[in-house]
C-alpha positions in Angstrom: -18.3 -87.7 80.1 -21.1 -86.7 77.7 -22.2 -89.8 75.8 -24.9 -88.2 73.6 -24.0 -87.3 69.9 -26.0 -84.9 67.8 -25.9 -85.0 64.0 -25.5 -81.7 62.2 -28.6 -79.9 60.9 -29.1 -81.2 57.3 -31.3 -78.3 56.5 -34.7 -78.2 54.8 -34.8 -80.3 51.6 -35.6 -78.6 48.3 -38.9 -80.2 47.5 -38.8 -79.0 43.9 -35.6 -80.9 43.2 -36.1 -83.8 45.5 -37.6 -87.0 44.2 -38.5 -88.2 47.6 -42.2 -88.5 48.4 -43.7 -86.6 51.3 -43.8 -89.8 53.4 -40.2 -90.5 52.7 -39.3 -86.9 53.7 -41.2 -87.2 56.9 -39.5 -90.5 57.6 -36.1 -88.9 56.9 -36.8 -86.1 59.4 -38.0 -88.6 62.0 -34.8 -90.7 61.6 -32.6 -87.6 61.8 -34.3 -86.5 65.0 -34.0 -89.9 66.6 -30.3 -90.1 65.6 -29.6 -86.7 67.2 -30.6 -87.9 70.6 -29.5 -91.6 70.5 -26.8 -92.8 72.9 -23.8 -94.5 71.6 -24.4 -97.6 73.7 -21.3 -99.4 72.5 -19.1 -96.6 73.8 -20.9 -96.7 77.1 -20.2 -100.4 77.2 -16.5 -99.9 76.3 -16.2 -97.4 79.2 -17.5 -100.1 81.6 -14.9 -102.5 80.2 -12.0 -100.0 80.4 -13.0 -99.0 84.0 -12.9 -102.6 85.0 -9.4 -102.9 83.5 -8.3 -99.9 85.6 -9.5 -101.5 88.8 -8.0 -104.9 87.9 -4.6 -103.4 86.9 -4.2 -101.7 90.3 -5.5 -104.8 92.1 -3.0 -106.9 90.1 -0.1 -104.7 91.3 -1.3 -105.3 94.9 -0.9 -109.0 94.5 2.4 -109.3 92.7 2.5 -107.6 89.4 5.2 -105.0 88.8 4.1 -101.4 89.1 3.5 -98.6 91.6 0.4 -98.6 93.8 -0.5 -97.5 97.4 -0.1 -101.1 98.7 2.0 -103.9 97.3 1.3 -107.1 99.4 3.7 -109.3 97.5 5.9 -109.8 94.5 4.9 -112.6 92.3 7.2 -115.5 91.5 7.5 -117.5 88.3 5.5 -118.3 86.3 2.9 -116.1 87.9 5.0 -113.0 87.3 4.9 -113.5 83.5 1.1 -113.8 83.5 0.5 -110.8 85.7 3.1 -108.7 84.0 1.6 -109.5 80.6 -1.8 -108.4 81.9 -0.6 -105.0 83.0 1.7 -104.4 80.1 -1.1 -105.1 77.6 -3.5 -102.8 79.4 -1.0 -100.0 79.8 -0.4 -100.2 76.1 -3.9 -99.2 75.1 -6.5 -98.5 77.7 -5.4 -95.0 78.9 -4.9 -94.0 75.3 -8.4 -95.2 74.5 -9.8 -93.3 77.5 -8.2 -90.1 76.2 -9.5 -90.7 72.6 -13.0 -91.2 73.9 -12.8 -88.2 76.2 -11.5 -85.9 73.4 -14.2 -87.2 71.0 -17.0 -86.2 73.3 -15.3 -83.0 74.4 -15.3 -81.9 70.8 -19.0 -82.9 70.5 -19.9 -81.0 73.7 -18.0 -77.8 73.0 -19.9 -77.4 69.7 -23.3 -77.5 71.5 -22.6 -75.1 74.4 -21.5 -71.6 75.0 -18.0 -71.1 76.3 -19.2 -70.2 79.7 -21.5 -73.2 80.1 -19.0 -75.6 78.7 -16.2 -74.3 81.0 -18.6 -74.4 84.0 -19.5 -78.0 83.3 -15.9 -79.1 82.8 -14.8 -77.5 86.1 -17.6 -79.3 87.9 -17.0 -82.7 86.3 -13.2 -82.5 86.4 -12.3 -79.9 89.0 -14.4 -81.1 91.9 -13.3 -84.7 91.8 -9.7 -83.5 91.6 -10.0 -81.4 94.7 -11.9 -84.1 96.6 -9.3 -86.7 95.7 -6.3 -84.5 96.4 -7.5 -83.3 99.8 -9.6 -86.2 101.1 -9.5 -89.5 99.2 -5.8 -89.7 98.7 -5.1 -89.1 102.5 -7.9 -91.6 103.2 -6.3 -94.2 101.0 -2.9 -93.7 102.7 -4.5 -93.8 106.1 -6.2 -97.1 105.4 -2.8 -98.5 104.3 -0.8 -97.3 107.2 -3.4 -97.9 110.0 -5.1 -101.1 109.0 -2.4 -102.9 107.1 0.9 -101.6 108.6 -0.7 -101.0 112.0 1.1 -97.8 112.6 -0.2 -95.3 115.3 -1.5 -92.7 112.9 -4.8 -90.7 112.7 -6.9 -89.8 109.8 -6.9 -86.2 110.8 -3.1 -86.4 110.8 -3.1 -87.6 107.2 -5.6 -84.8 106.2 -3.2 -82.2 107.5 -0.1 -83.9 106.1 1.0 -82.4 102.7 2.9 -85.6 101.8 -0.3 -87.6 102.1 -2.1 -85.6 99.5 -1.9 -86.2 95.8 -3.8 -86.9 92.6 -3.1 -90.6 92.5 -4.9 -92.3 89.6 -6.8 -89.0 89.0 -3.8 -87.7 87.1 -6.0 -88.7 84.1 -8.7 -86.2 85.2 -6.0 -83.6 85.8 -4.7 -84.2 82.2 -8.2 -83.8 80.8 -8.7 -80.5 82.6 -5.4 -79.2 81.2 -6.4 -80.4 77.7 -9.8 -78.7 78.1 -8.3 -75.4 79.0 -5.9 -75.6 76.0 -8.5 -76.8 73.5 -11.3 -74.4 74.4 -9.7 -71.3 72.8 -8.4 -73.3 69.8 -11.9 -74.7 69.2 -13.4 -71.2 68.9 -11.1 -70.6 65.9 -13.2 -73.0 63.8 -10.2 -75.0 62.7 -11.6 -78.3 61.6 -9.0 -80.6 60.1 -10.5 -82.6 57.3 -9.0 -86.1 57.2 -10.3 -89.5 56.0 -9.8 -92.4 58.3 -6.2 -93.5 57.9 -5.2 -96.6 55.9 -3.1 -99.4 57.4 0.2 -98.0 56.2 -0.4 -94.6 57.8 -1.6 -96.2 61.0 1.5 -98.4 61.3 3.8 -95.5 60.4 2.1 -93.3 63.0 2.4 -96.0 65.6 6.1 -96.3 64.8 6.7 -92.6 65.1 4.9 -92.4 68.5 6.8 -95.4 69.7 10.1 -94.0 68.6 9.3 -90.7 70.4 8.4 -92.5 73.6 11.6 -94.6 73.4 13.7 -91.3 73.1 11.9 -89.8 76.1 12.6 -93.0 78.1 16.3 -92.6 77.5 16.1 -90.0 80.3 12.7 -90.6 81.9 12.1 -94.3 82.4 8.7 -95.9 82.8 7.6 -95.3 86.4 8.8 -91.6 86.4 6.2 -89.0 87.0 6.3 -85.2 87.3 6.5 -84.4 91.1 3.3 -83.2 92.7 1.2 -84.0 89.6 1.5 -87.7 88.8 1.8 -87.0 85.1 3.7 -89.9 83.6 5.7 -88.4 80.7 7.2 -91.7 79.5 3.6 -92.5 78.2 2.5 -89.0 77.3 3.3 -88.9 73.6 0.6 -91.5 73.1 -1.9 -89.7 75.3 -1.4 -86.4 73.5 -1.7 -88.0 70.1 -5.0 -89.7 71.2 -6.4 -86.5 72.5 -5.7 -84.8 69.2 -7.1 -87.6 67.1 -10.1 -87.9 69.3 -11.1 -84.4 68.2 -10.2 -85.2 64.5 -12.3 -88.4 64.7 -15.4 -86.5 65.9 -15.1 -83.8 63.2 -14.6 -86.5 60.5 -17.0 -89.2 61.8 -14.2 -91.8 62.0 -16.0 -94.2 64.2 -18.6 -94.9 61.5 -15.7 -95.6 59.1 -14.5 -98.6 61.1 -16.0 -101.7 59.5 -16.5 -105.0 61.3 -14.2 -106.8 58.8 -11.4 -104.3 59.5 -12.0 -104.4 63.3 -11.7 -108.2 63.3 -8.4 -108.1 61.4 -6.9 -105.5 63.8 -8.2 -107.3 66.9 -6.6 -110.6 65.7 -3.3 -108.8 65.0 -3.4 -107.4 68.5 -3.9 -110.9 70.0 -0.9 -112.1 68.0 1.2 -109.3 69.4 0.0 -110.0 72.9 0.0 -113.8 73.1 3.0 -114.6 70.8 5.2 -111.5 70.4 5.1 -110.3 74.0 6.0 -113.6 75.7 8.9 -114.1 73.3 10.2 -110.6 73.9 9.8 -110.9 77.7 11.6 -114.2 77.8 14.6 -113.3 75.7 14.8 -109.7 76.8 14.5 -110.3 80.5 17.0 -113.1 80.9 19.8 -110.9 82.3 18.2 -107.8 83.8 14.5 -108.7 84.1 12.0 -106.0 83.6 14.6 -103.3 84.2 15.9 -103.5 80.6 12.5 -102.7 79.3 11.6 -99.6 81.3 14.1 -97.2 79.7 17.7 -96.5 78.6 19.5 -97.3 75.3 18.5 -100.9 75.2 16.9 -102.9 72.4 14.3 -104.1 74.9 13.1 -100.6 75.6 12.9 -99.8 71.9 10.9 -102.9 71.1 8.5 -102.4 74.0 7.9 -98.8 72.9 7.1 -99.8 69.4 5.1 -102.9 70.5 2.9 -100.6 72.8 1.8 -98.4 70.0 1.0 -101.2 67.5 -1.1 -102.9 70.2 -2.7 -99.5 71.0 -3.8 -98.9 67.4 -4.9 -102.5 66.9 -6.9 -102.8 70.1 -8.6 -99.4 69.8 -9.8 -100.0 66.2 -10.7 -103.6 67.0 -12.7 -102.8 70.1 -14.6 -99.9 68.6 -15.6 -101.9 65.5 -16.5 -105.1 67.4 -18.4 -103.2 70.1 -20.3 -101.1 67.5 -21.4 -104.3 65.8 -22.1 -106.7 68.7 -22.5 -104.5 71.9 -24.5 -101.5 70.8 -27.3 -102.0 73.3 -27.8 -101.9 77.0 -30.1 -103.4 79.6 -31.0 -102.0 83.0 -27.8 -103.4 84.6 -25.5 -102.1 81.9 -27.1 -98.7 82.2 -26.4 -98.6 85.9 -22.9 -99.8 85.4 -22.3 -97.1 82.8 -23.7 -94.4 85.0 -21.4 -95.5 87.8 -18.2 -95.9 85.8 -16.8 -92.4 86.4 -17.6 -92.8 90.1 -15.7 -96.1 90.2 -12.6 -94.3 88.7 -12.8 -91.6 91.3 -13.4 -93.8 94.4 -11.7 -97.1 93.5 -8.3 -96.4 95.2 -9.6 -96.3 98.9 -12.1 -99.1 98.1 -9.6 -101.7 96.9 -7.0 -100.8 99.4 -9.6 -101.3 102.1 -10.6 -104.6 100.6 -6.9 -105.6 100.6 -6.7 -104.7 104.3 -9.8 -106.8 105.0 -8.2 -109.9 103.5 -4.6 -109.2 104.5 -4.7 -112.3 106.8 -5.0 -114.6 103.9 -1.2 -115.4 104.0 -1.3 -119.1 103.1 -3.1 -118.7 99.7 -1.2 -118.3 96.5 -1.2 -114.6 95.6 -2.4 -115.2 92.0 -5.3 -117.3 93.3 -6.0 -114.6 95.9 -6.2 -112.1 93.1 -8.5 -114.3 91.0 -10.8 -114.8 94.0 -11.0 -111.2 95.1 -11.1 -109.5 91.7 -14.8 -110.0 91.2 -15.5 -108.9 94.7 -13.4 -105.7 94.1 -15.3 -104.9 90.9 -18.7 -105.5 92.6 -17.9 -103.4 95.6 -16.5 -100.6 93.5 -19.6 -100.3 91.2 -22.0 -100.8 94.1 -20.5 -98.1 96.2 -20.2 -95.7 93.2 -23.9 -96.3 92.5 -24.8 -95.6 96.2 -22.7 -92.4 96.2 -24.5 -91.2 93.1 -27.8 -91.4 95.0 -26.6 -88.5 97.2 -28.4 -85.3 96.1 -26.3 -83.3 93.8 -23.6 -85.9 93.3 -24.8 -87.0 89.8 -24.0 -83.5 88.5 -20.3 -84.3 89.3 -19.9 -88.1 88.8 
């Protein structure tokens, strides 16, 4: 992802009409030039945070949380199940939508600076190559690690490479979606259709969240959570939110929405999100899951599915606004370590699946330890190994152009 933002050319000031002194004009030009090449460090830092959540969510599924992953070692009991389910439900509500918003924001910025040919070439390199590598190599490798080192089946890696069923996009369905979005958005962007829209007020944001939630509830009447389009991994039960976030990421760039988020507003939205997560969600899970457990929430004509769909979108809007505003105010700088972590974030996303499954295989013998405790102990190890290996992989000549 391109994390450099350029301000538009403000043109040469009219010195006859301007009341600025020459020194002030020179200072204005210098400030504009510096702004045009400054990194949005707070978004870099948010990407580190979101990538960590991706790794932890999949690791959480490994050790008991509900969800689909390459390796599920156990199913959590009570009360651990509530804690682990809340973690994944909360993350799923907002973090992929936020990823899509950020990606679309910088896609809109990049496409304005480049020719069509150069932009398309860069996108194919950054998105297409990881997709091919994961589909034909990393996904078979992840499955091989699972079946050979954990299930102890007599399989070979070459056998998995040649097995069509072992291939797949896995978590890189996100990259696949971005590539599709890029191919759709590219010709539209050349039409110069820039939607002018001020940052929405609270009422419009809540109404928009309700409409998106209602749409996803309707889709889940037929396609419950967990369903994905065969051979693609595209999870349509969540896709209304993703599409909306892609569209509004572009609109946000063209209308400078991120600068419109104040710290005061961000704090209010973030507090609202915490109330929805720590008060509303446990209550809904407790009363809604008494008879059928999580099954009542994933789809069908149930009040649990409807409430969850609406709850997701309210948390999504609140967390995204809250995190952007707070990060812009308090985390808009980076040291050497944060710069390295930021540079390795995309690599972590691409390579984390075989890494954390291999780590699970290494500690599969820890059978007598509580699974939640095992997760807590190994989670920092998983994050450290993922970022370290992604950093090492980027040292290979030519790899930085891709990841």
